[in-house]
C-alpha angles and dihedrals in degrees: 000000000000121000109259127203125207094264091071095063097074099042123116088243091058098041092052093059128098117269089246093055092046091050093052092048094045094048090051090052093047090053096047092082120027095172107135118239121241128239109258097230111182090356086076088088087073089079089074094062097042125090118248091206098094090059090061106026112035115098121222134041103286136038118261115255120254125232090279093056093251123124109285091237125036121226106236099161128036087024095149117055149132126243128209135174113247142181127216112222113194119217087215125212094105136100096236121124138193117028091002090068087065138279134215102192107067140133129207124199120194118194145147119245090220138029106266086209130188092296089074090225093160136260136281096210121196137177132205122195124195123183116189118221133200113267097343142072121292127266107240137187135177126194143174139172094239139333084241091057129222121334113284113289094012106130096166105115093205101038093105134048117258119231133189090213110046131192127256123289119259104206135048100256094050091040089057090048091049090051089054092052089045091063088077107025139025088215107065 
């Protein structure tokens, strides 16, 4: 297979494929570079000058590159994560259609919104789910326990329930972050 860059994953050619074909191509691309990302540190402030719109509006499975050939939107939070292929198995007995009937070509990304650091201050776990669909854009979902993260000292990634609508922030830094997200959605 040819080496594919991120700009391929929002093209008409890509979007028109079957979910199975997209999953194979995407998995190959994911595995081409296993270099871990770095925590942004002070660069995190960049999130406040960047638009949130691409996260909600751009079709496809990657962000378009900017004029410098870099991803059109930087990843300032959840920069370090792990990706796995997943299936969604429906329990049935419901009237839902589409992805809720079940899906075999999905990806899950687990990450922490912030560097847990050496101080063992706890995690801010998050999860992204992407289910590829035949001939159309993916079905996507992100969830967390809280924008504030787990209670102090709690380093168990799965100790809290994940929600796709989380409560308000409790301290100034996360309140500012919530306000940034709130510029584009009522459901941060």
